[in-house]
Backbone and ligand atoms as CSV (ligand in chain L), in Angstrom:
chain,resi,resn,atom,element,x,y,z
A,1,MET,N,N,41.705,-13.949,40.366
A,1,MET,CA,C,41.742,-12.570,39.877
A,1,MET,C,C,42.402,-11.677,40.895
A,2,SER,N,N,43.373,-10.922,40.447
A,2,SER,CA,C,44.102,-10.053,41.359
A,2,SER,C,C,43.320,-8.759,41.540
A,3,ALA,N,N,43.323,-8.227,42.750
A,3,ALA,CA,C,42.614,-6.991,43.037
A,3,ALA,C,C,43.315,-5.799,42.417
A,4,SER,N,N,44.557,-5.988,42.005
A,4,SER,CA,C,45.310,-4.865,41.448
A,4,SER,C,C,44.996,-4.647,39.963
A,5,ARG,N,N,44.251,-5.565,39.360
A,5,ARG,CA,C,43.931,-5.375,37.946
A,5,ARG,C,C,42.889,-4.273,37.785
A,6,PRO,N,N,42.987,-3.520,36.673
A,6,PRO,CA,C,42.004,-2.428,36.472
A,6,PRO,C,C,40.588,-2.990,36.392
A,7,TRP,N,N,39.618,-2.120,36.729
A,7,TRP,CA,C,38.229,-2.558,36.859
A,7,TRP,C,C,37.709,-3.186,35.583
A,8,TYR,N,N,38.156,-2.668,34.431
A,8,TYR,CA,C,37.559,-3.178,33.195
A,8,TYR,C,C,38.004,-4.591,32.866
A,9,GLU,N,N,39.053,-5.014,33.542
A,9,GLU,CA,C,39.450,-6.407,33.336
A,9,GLU,C,C,38.779,-7.328,34.343
A,10,VAL,N,N,38.456,-6.752,35.508
A,10,VAL,CA,C,37.850,-7.572,36.558
A,10,VAL,C,C,36.333,-7.629,36.387
A,11,GLU,N,N,35.781,-6.501,35.887
A,11,GLU,CA,C,34.321,-6.385,35.737
A,11,GLU,C,C,33.779,-7.556,34.920
A,12,PRO,N,N,32.856,-8.260,35.475
A,12,PRO,CA,C,32.291,-9.362,34.702
A,12,PRO,C,C,31.460,-8.813,33.543
A,13,GLU,N,N,31.393,-9.548,32.460
A,13,GLU,CA,C,30.588,-9.096,31.325
A,13,GLU,C,C,29.117,-9.124,31.703
A,14,ALA,N,N,28.370,-8.188,31.148
A,14,ALA,CA,C,26.938,-8.196,31.411
A,14,ALA,C,C,26.363,-9.508,30.880
A,15,PRO,N,N,25.541,-10.140,31.704
A,15,PRO,CA,C,24.972,-11.404,31.238
A,15,PRO,C,C,24.098,-11.169,30.005
A,16,ALA,N,N,24.154,-12.062,29.068
A,16,ALA,CA,C,23.329,-11.908,27.865
A,16,ALA,C,C,21.862,-11.996,28.231
A,17,LEU,N,N,21.034,-11.241,27.524
A,17,LEU,CA,C,19.598,-11.286,27.780
A,17,LEU,C,C,19.048,-12.633,27.310
A,18,THR,N,N,18.116,-13.123,28.072
A,18,THR,CA,C,17.422,-14.321,27.606
A,18,THR,C,C,16.436,-13.906,26.523
A,19,ASP,N,N,15.914,-14.865,25.782
A,19,ASP,CA,C,14.949,-14.549,24.729
A,19,ASP,C,C,13.734,-13.841,25.303
A,20,GLU,N,N,13.317,-14.296,26.508
A,20,GLU,CA,C,12.127,-13.675,27.113
A,20,GLU,C,C,12.404,-12.217,27.470
A,21,GLU,N,N,13.617,-11.968,28.041
A,21,GLU,CA,C,13.958,-10.589,28.414
A,21,GLU,C,C,14.018,-9.696,27.183
A,22,ARG,N,N,14.593,-10.255,26.116
A,22,ARG,CA,C,14.682,-9.484,24.876
A,22,ARG,C,C,13.282,-9.176,24.342
A,23,ALA,N,N,12.429,-10.146,24.374
A,23,ALA,CA,C,11.057,-9.959,23.889
A,23,ALA,C,C,10.316,-8.947,24.758
A,24,ALA,N,N,10.545,-9.024,26.067
A,24,ALA,CA,C,9.879,-8.092,26.985
A,24,ALA,C,C,10.355,-6.669,26.721
A,25,ALA,N,N,11.658,-6.498,26.487
A,25,ALA,CA,C,12.207,-5.172,26.223
A,25,ALA,C,C,11.637,-4.620,24.922
A,26,GLU,N,N,11.534,-5.477,23.917
A,26,GLU,CA,C,10.996,-5.032,22.619
A,26,GLU,C,C,9.517,-4.670,22.767
A,27,ALA,N,N,8.778,-5.460,23.554
A,27,ALA,CA,C,7.360,-5.169,23.775
A,27,ALA,C,C,7.201,-3.828,24.496
A,28,GLU,N,N,8.086,-3.567,25.443
A,28,GLU,CA,C,8.043,-2.309,26.191
A,28,GLU,C,C,8.311,-1.132,25.259
A,29,ARG,N,N,9.313,-1.310,24.370
A,29,ARG,CA,C,9.609,-0.249,23.395
A,29,ARG,C,C,8.408,0.002,22.494
A,30,GLU,N,N,7.790,-1.071,22.031
A,30,GLU,CA,C,6.638,-0.923,21.128
A,30,GLU,C,C,5.468,-0.267,21.857
A,31,ARG,N,N,5.300,-0.619,23.144
A,31,ARG,CA,C,4.230,-0.019,23.937
A,31,ARG,C,C,4.447,1.499,24.034
A,32,ARG,N,N,5.702,1.872,24.254
A,32,ARG,CA,C,6.025,3.296,24.377
A,32,ARG,C,C,5.819,4.024,23.054
A,33,ARG,N,N,6.216,3.367,21.960
A,33,ARG,CA,C,6.016,3.985,20.634
A,33,ARG,C,C,4.535,4.198,20.370
A,34,ALA,N,N,3.736,3.199,20.712
A,34,ALA,CA,C,2.297,3.307,20.475
A,34,ALA,C,C,1.709,4.440,21.310
A,35,LYS,N,N,2.202,4.586,22.549
A,35,LYS,CA,C,1.703,5.639,23.418
A,35,LYS,C,C,2.064,7.004,22.836
A,36,ASN,N,N,3.299,7.143,22.346
A,36,ASN,CA,C,3.703,8.410,21.741
A,36,ASN,C,C,2.834,8.749,20.534
A,37,ARG,N,N,2.590,7.711,19.697
A,37,ARG,CA,C,1.737,7.932,18.522
A,37,ARG,C,C,0.356,8.407,18.965
A,38,HIS,N,N,-0.158,7.759,19.985
A,38,HIS,CA,C,-1.488,8.095,20.495
A,38,HIS,C,C,-1.509,9.513,21.062
A,39,ASP,N,N,-0.498,9.840,21.885
A,39,ASP,CA,C,-0.448,11.177,22.476
A,39,ASP,C,C,-0.395,12.258,21.404
A,40,ARG,N,N,0.387,11.962,20.359
A,40,ARG,CA,C,0.517,12.936,19.274
A,40,ARG,C,C,-0.825,13.132,18.584
A,41,LYS,N,N,-1.531,12.043,18.358
A,41,LYS,CA,C,-2.838,12.103,17.703
A,41,LYS,C,C,-3.804,12.931,18.537
A,42,VAL,N,N,-3.817,12.671,19.857
A,42,VAL,CA,C,-4.725,13.392,20.747
A,42,VAL,C,C,-4.403,14.879,20.723
A,43,LYS,N,N,-3.125,15.198,20.783
A,43,LYS,CA,C,-2.701,16.596,20.774
A,43,LYS,C,C,-3.062,17.273,19.462
A,44,ASP,N,N,-2.828,16.571,18.357
A,44,ASP,CA,C,-3.156,17.120,17.048
A,44,ASP,C,C,-4.642,17.400,16.940
A,45,ALA,N,N,-5.442,16.448,17.407
A,45,ALA,CA,C,-6.887,16.602,17.329
A,45,ALA,C,C,-7.327,17.787,18.178
A,46,ARG,N,N,-6.686,17.956,19.346
A,46,ARG,CA,C,-7.040,19.050,20.238
A,46,ARG,C,C,-6.698,20.379,19.570
A,47,ALA,N,N,-5.512,20.462,18.970
A,47,ALA,CA,C,-5.094,21.685,18.286
A,47,ALA,C,C,-6.034,21.990,17.120
A,48,ASP,N,N,-6.376,20.952,16.349
A,48,ASP,CA,C,-7.281,21.147,15.214
A,48,ASP,C,C,-8.615,21.706,15.679
A,49,LYS,N,N,-9.117,21.166,16.795
A,49,LYS,CA,C,-10.421,21.609,17.295
A,49,LYS,C,C,-10.345,23.073,17.748
A,50,LEU,N,N,-9.282,23.427,18.478
A,50,LEU,CA,C,-9.122,24.814,18.924
A,50,LEU,C,C,-9.088,25.750,17.716
A,51,ARG,N,N,-8.320,25.344,16.676
A,51,ARG,CA,C,-8.192,26.173,15.480
A,51,ARG,C,C,-9.534,26.278,14.751
A,52,ASP,N,N,-10.176,25.121,14.545
A,52,ASP,CA,C,-11.418,25.115,13.779
A,52,ASP,C,C,-12.513,25.916,14.483
A,53,ASP,N,N,-12.583,25.793,15.815
A,53,ASP,CA,C,-13.601,26.533,16.559
A,53,ASP,C,C,-13.389,28.035,16.426
A,54,LEU,N,N,-12.129,28.446,16.473
A,54,LEU,CA,C,-11.836,29.875,16.367
A,54,LEU,C,C,-12.082,30.363,14.942
A,55,LEU,N,N,-11.673,29.565,13.964
A,55,LEU,CA,C,-11.904,29.957,12.565
A,55,LEU,C,C,-13.394,30.030,12.267
A,56,ALA,N,N,-14.176,29.177,12.928
A,56,ALA,CA,C,-15.619,29.190,12.705
A,56,ALA,C,C,-16.222,30.511,13.163
A,57,ILE,N,N,-15.577,31.158,14.140
A,57,ILE,CA,C,-16.052,32.460,14.608
A,57,ILE,C,C,-15.516,33.571,13.712
A,58,LEU,N,N,-14.210,33.488,13.411
A,58,LEU,CA,C,-13.562,34.546,12.631
A,58,LEU,C,C,-14.043,34.541,11.180
A,59,ALA,N,N,-14.272,33.355,10.651
A,59,ALA,CA,C,-14.653,33.236,9.243
A,59,ALA,C,C,-15.744,32.187,9.094
A,60,PRO,N,N,-16.972,32.541,9.541
A,60,PRO,CA,C,-18.054,31.552,9.519
A,60,PRO,C,C,-18.320,31.012,8.111
A,61,GLU,N,N,-18.056,31.843,7.093
A,61,GLU,CA,C,-18.266,31.389,5.710
A,61,GLU,C,C,-17.025,30.707,5.149
A,62,GLY,N,N,-15.945,30.733,5.920
A,62,GLY,CA,C,-14.706,30.136,5.445
A,62,GLY,C,C,-13.974,30.991,4.430
A,63,LEU,N,N,-14.251,32.309,4.470
A,63,LEU,CA,C,-13.661,33.203,3.478
A,63,LEU,C,C,-12.482,33.989,4.054
A,64,CYS,N,N,-11.509,34.255,3.214
A,64,CYS,CA,C,-10.373,35.089,3.590
A,64,CYS,C,C,-10.862,36.509,3.835
A,65,ALA,N,N,-10.401,37.132,4.928
A,65,ALA,CA,C,-10.866,38.460,5.307
A,65,ALA,C,C,-10.339,39.534,4.367
A,66,LYS,N,N,-9.351,39.201,3.549
A,66,LYS,CA,C,-8.745,40.217,2.692
A,66,LYS,C,C,-9.253,40.087,1.252
A,67,CYS,N,N,-9.044,38.939,0.652
A,67,CYS,CA,C,-9.381,38.797,-0.765
A,67,CYS,C,C,-10.716,38.106,-0.977
A,68,GLY,N,N,-11.271,37.546,0.070
A,68,GLY,CA,C,-12.610,36.969,-0.027
A,68,GLY,C,C,-12.698,35.606,-0.693
A,69,ILE,N,N,-11.559,35.013,-1.034
A,69,ILE,CA,C,-11.643,33.675,-1.611
A,69,ILE,C,C,-11.913,32.656,-0.510
A,70,LYS,N,N,-12.328,31.476,-0.938
A,70,LYS,CA,C,-12.600,30.416,0.024
A,70,LYS,C,C,-11.580,29.291,-0.166
A,71,PRO,N,N,-10.502,29.359,0.584
A,71,PRO,CA,C,-9.501,28.298,0.447
A,71,PRO,C,C,-9.946,27.078,1.223
A,72,TYR,N,N,-9.232,25.990,1.030
A,72,TYR,CA,C,-9.504,24.838,1.871
A,72,TYR,C,C,-9.376,25.266,3.322
A,73,GLN,N,N,-10.160,24.694,4.150
A,73,GLN,CA,C,-10.205,25.079,5.561
A,73,GLN,C,C,-8.813,25.198,6.170
A,74,TYR,N,N,-7.962,24.218,5.881
A,74,TYR,CA,C,-6.671,24.233,6.560
A,74,TYR,C,C,-5.744,25.303,6.016
A,75,LEU,N,N,-6.178,25.959,4.931
A,75,LEU,CA,C,-5.342,27.033,4.403
A,75,LEU,C,C,-5.737,28.393,4.972
A,76,LEU,N,N,-6.817,28.426,5.739
A,76,LEU,CA,C,-7.144,29.672,6.424
A,76,LEU,C,C,-6.271,29.768,7.661
A,77,GLN,N,N,-5.656,30.923,7.831
A,77,GLN,CA,C,-4.749,31.104,8.951
A,77,GLN,C,C,-5.216,32.265,9.810
A,78,ILE,N,N,-4.899,32.181,11.084
A,78,ILE,CA,C,-5.312,33.235,11.991
A,78,ILE,C,C,-4.260,34.334,11.969
A,79,ASP,N,N,-4.720,35.557,11.744
A,79,ASP,CA,C,-3.802,36.683,11.608
A,79,ASP,C,C,-4.152,37.755,12.642
A,80,HIS,N,N,-3.116,38.365,13.214
A,80,HIS,CA,C,-3.325,39.503,14.102
A,80,HIS,C,C,-3.409,40.754,13.244
A,81,VAL,N,N,-4.535,41.430,13.311
A,81,VAL,CA,C,-4.715,42.623,12.484
A,81,VAL,C,C,-3.637,43.654,12.812
A,82,ASN,N,N,-3.310,43.785,14.078
A,82,ASN,CA,C,-2.325,44.797,14.484
A,82,ASN,C,C,-0.983,44.183,14.875
A,83,GLY,N,N,-0.722,43.008,14.400
A,83,GLY,CA,C,0.573,42.387,14.669
A,83,GLY,C,C,0.582,41.602,15.966
A,84,ARG,N,N,1.406,40.601,16.008
A,84,ARG,CA,C,1.555,39.802,17.213
A,84,ARG,C,C,2.319,40.595,18.253
A,85,GLN,N,N,1.960,40.454,19.506
A,85,GLN,CA,C,2.649,41.215,20.548
A,85,GLN,C,C,3.742,40.361,21.201
A,86,GLY,N,N,4.910,40.420,20.615
A,86,GLY,CA,C,6.090,39.844,21.244
A,86,GLY,C,C,6.138,38.338,21.367
A,87,TRP,N,N,5.587,37.618,20.416
A,87,TRP,CA,C,5.786,36.171,20.449
A,87,TRP,C,C,5.784,35.635,19.028
A,88,GLN,N,N,6.411,34.520,18.856
A,88,GLN,CA,C,6.512,33.882,17.548
A,88,GLN,C,C,5.745,32.561,17.584
A,89,PRO,N,N,4.993,32.279,16.531
A,89,PRO,CA,C,4.243,31.020,16.523
A,89,PRO,C,C,5.148,29.818,16.780
A,90,ARG,N,N,6.377,29.883,16.294
A,90,ARG,CA,C,7.272,28.726,16.445
A,90,ARG,C,C,7.722,28.530,17.897
A,91,ASP,N,N,7.436,29.516,18.760
A,91,ASP,CA,C,7.832,29.371,20.167
A,91,ASP,C,C,6.984,28.341,20.899
A,92,TYR,N,N,5.840,27.984,20.322
A,92,TYR,CA,C,4.902,27.111,21.028
A,92,TYR,C,C,4.482,25.924,20.174
A,93,ASP,N,N,4.060,24.877,20.827
A,93,ASP,CA,C,3.466,23.785,20.059
A,93,ASP,C,C,2.054,24.211,19.653
A,94,ARG,N,N,1.426,23.435,18.789
A,94,ARG,CA,C,0.170,23.889,18.193
A,94,ARG,C,C,-0.925,24.117,19.230
A,95,VAL,N,N,-1.029,23.221,20.199
A,95,VAL,CA,C,-2.088,23.372,21.202
A,95,VAL,C,C,-1.912,24.686,21.955
A,96,THR,N,N,-0.689,24.945,22.423
A,96,THR,CA,C,-0.409,26.166,23.176
A,96,THR,C,C,-0.664,27.401,22.320
A,97,ARG,N,N,-0.305,27.277,21.044
A,97,ARG,CA,C,-0.462,28.399,20.122
A,97,ARG,C,C,-1.934,28.760,19.964
A,98,TYR,N,N,-2.755,27.744,19.709
A,98,TYR,CA,C,-4.169,28.052,19.492
A,98,TYR,C,C,-4.851,28.466,20.780
A,99,LYS,N,N,-4.388,27.955,21.919
A,99,LYS,CA,C,-4.930,28.431,23.199
A,99,LYS,C,C,-4.617,29.906,23.364
A,100,ARG,N,N,-3.417,30.264,22.910
A,100,ARG,CA,C,-2.972,31.643,23.001
A,100,ARG,C,C,-3.849,32.541,22.121
A,101,TYR,N,N,-4.127,32.072,20.894
A,101,TYR,CA,C,-5.026,32.838,20.021
A,101,TYR,C,C,-6.370,33.034,20.705
A,102,TRP,N,N,-6.862,31.968,21.341
A,102,TRP,CA,C,-8.149,32.043,22.029
A,102,TRP,C,C,-8.126,33.080,23.146
A,103,LYS,N,N,-7.038,33.061,23.923
A,103,LYS,CA,C,-6.889,34.013,25.021
A,103,LYS,C,C,-6.922,35.431,24.479
A,104,GLU,N,N,-6.175,35.626,23.376
A,104,GLU,CA,C,-6.125,36.957,22.778
A,104,GLU,C,C,-7.505,37.355,22.259
A,105,TYR,N,N,-8.161,36.392,21.619
A,105,TYR,CA,C,-9.501,36.670,21.098
A,105,TYR,C,C,-10.442,37.081,22.221
A,106,GLU,N,N,-10.372,36.344,23.333
A,106,GLU,CA,C,-11.256,36.650,24.458
A,106,GLU,C,C,-10.892,37.963,25.123
A,107,ALA,N,N,-9.620,38.364,24.983
A,107,ALA,CA,C,-9.179,39.627,25.566
A,107,ALA,C,C,-9.465,40.796,24.634
A,108,GLY,N,N,-10.048,40.527,23.475
A,108,GLY,CA,C,-10.422,41.593,22.563
A,108,GLY,C,C,-9.370,41.962,21.535
A,109,VAL,N,N,-8.291,41.168,21.446
A,109,VAL,CA,C,-7.293,41.415,20.401
A,109,VAL,C,C,-7.943,41.137,19.051
A,110,GLU,N,N,-7.718,42.047,18.089
A,110,GLU,CA,C,-8.368,41.898,16.801
A,110,GLU,C,C,-7.682,40.819,15.963
A,111,LEU,N,N,-8.430,39.776,15.659
A,111,LEU,CA,C,-7.913,38.669,14.851
A,111,LEU,C,C,-8.763,38.531,13.598
A,112,ARG,N,N,-8.172,37.976,12.565
A,112,ARG,CA,C,-8.946,37.690,11.350
A,112,ARG,C,C,-8.378,36.443,10.705
A,113,ALA,N,N,-9.167,35.882,9.809
A,113,ALA,CA,C,-8.739,34.684,9.094
A,113,ALA,C,C,-8.290,35.092,7.698
A,114,LEU,N,N,-7.082,34.706,7.332
A,114,LEU,CA,C,-6.550,35.018,6.011
A,114,LEU,C,C,-6.195,33.732,5.282
A,115,CYS,N,N,-6.278,33.820,3.950
A,115,CYS,CA,C,-5.783,32.698,3.175
A,115,CYS,C,C,-4.259,32.743,3.199
A,116,ASP,N,N,-3.654,31.663,2.788
A,116,ASP,CA,C,-2.190,31.590,2.856
A,116,ASP,C,C,-1.542,32.712,2.049
A,117,GLY,N,N,-2.096,32.990,0.861
A,117,GLY,CA,C,-1.527,34.031,0.014
A,117,GLY,C,C,-1.542,35.390,0.701
A,118,CYS,N,N,-2.680,35.768,1.287
A,118,CYS,CA,C,-2.797,37.072,1.935
A,118,CYS,C,C,-1.998,37.137,3.224
A,119,ASN,N,N,-1.703,35.989,3.789
A,119,ASN,CA,C,-0.952,35.984,5.044
A,119,ASN,C,C,0.551,35.846,4.786
A,120,GLY,N,N,0.949,36.087,3.565
A,120,GLY,CA,C,2.382,36.082,3.271
A,120,GLY,C,C,2.878,34.797,2.643
A,121,GLY,N,N,1.962,33.849,2.433
A,121,GLY,CA,C,2.355,32.616,1.766
A,121,GLY,C,C,3.358,31.790,2.537
A,122,HIS,N,N,3.265,31.812,3.853
A,122,HIS,CA,C,4.237,31.049,4.667
A,122,HIS,C,C,4.215,29.567,4.325
A,123,LEU,N,N,3.022,29.099,3.948
A,123,LEU,CA,C,2.873,27.672,3.736
A,123,LEU,C,C,3.652,27.207,2.506
A,124,ASN,N,N,3.626,28.040,1.465
A,124,ASN,CA,C,4.278,27.645,0.220
A,124,ASN,C,C,5.715,28.115,0.132
A,125,ASN,N,N,6.002,29.235,0.780
A,125,ASN,CA,C,7.349,29.762,0.692
A,125,ASN,C,C,7.700,30.438,2.009
A,126,ARG,N,N,8.274,29.656,2.883
A,126,ARG,CA,C,8.545,30.144,4.226
A,126,ARG,C,C,9.571,31.267,4.250
A,127,ASN,N,N,10.353,31.375,3.187
A,127,ASN,CA,C,11.441,32.362,3.235
A,127,ASN,C,C,11.074,33.685,2.565
A,128,ARG,N,N,9.895,33.692,1.926
A,128,ARG,CA,C,9.530,34.907,1.241
A,128,ARG,C,C,9.291,36.029,2.246
A,129,LYS,N,N,9.733,37.216,1.888
A,129,LYS,CA,C,9.539,38.383,2.746
A,129,LYS,C,C,8.071,38.756,2.798
A,130,ARG,N,N,7.633,39.181,3.972
A,130,ARG,CA,C,6.250,39.613,4.129
A,130,ARG,C,C,6.060,40.975,3.544
A,131,LYS,N,N,4.898,41.150,2.825
A,131,LYS,CA,C,4.653,42.457,2.188
A,131,LYS,C,C,4.352,43.495,3.257
L,1,ZN,ZN,ZN,-6.768,36.046,0.805
């Protein structure tokens, strides 16, 4: 092999993976996927608990603060009576968001639980204008 040949001609081909190496790589990928699934589950459960604990205070009967209906628990949403102060729910993941609601609640910010309809129906129609 001449040294004057370009690198891509001189570069030896990557050795093929053995069956064991391939299996090990696949096992590693699966391990990582399982960990991600697990982490997501833990995070979801944590967010659910933060939300449910706060809703249990805001709406112990599970009723909407405006129309008084009792929607399914997950349809009750936390609403700022006087508007959110400079942040958007989409700016944070669920855990951070509910921690933020908690912080605001503890700081005396007025919060209430609304059904999806009274809260603008974001769940059913994200593009509808808020009344
Ligand atoms: Zn309502």
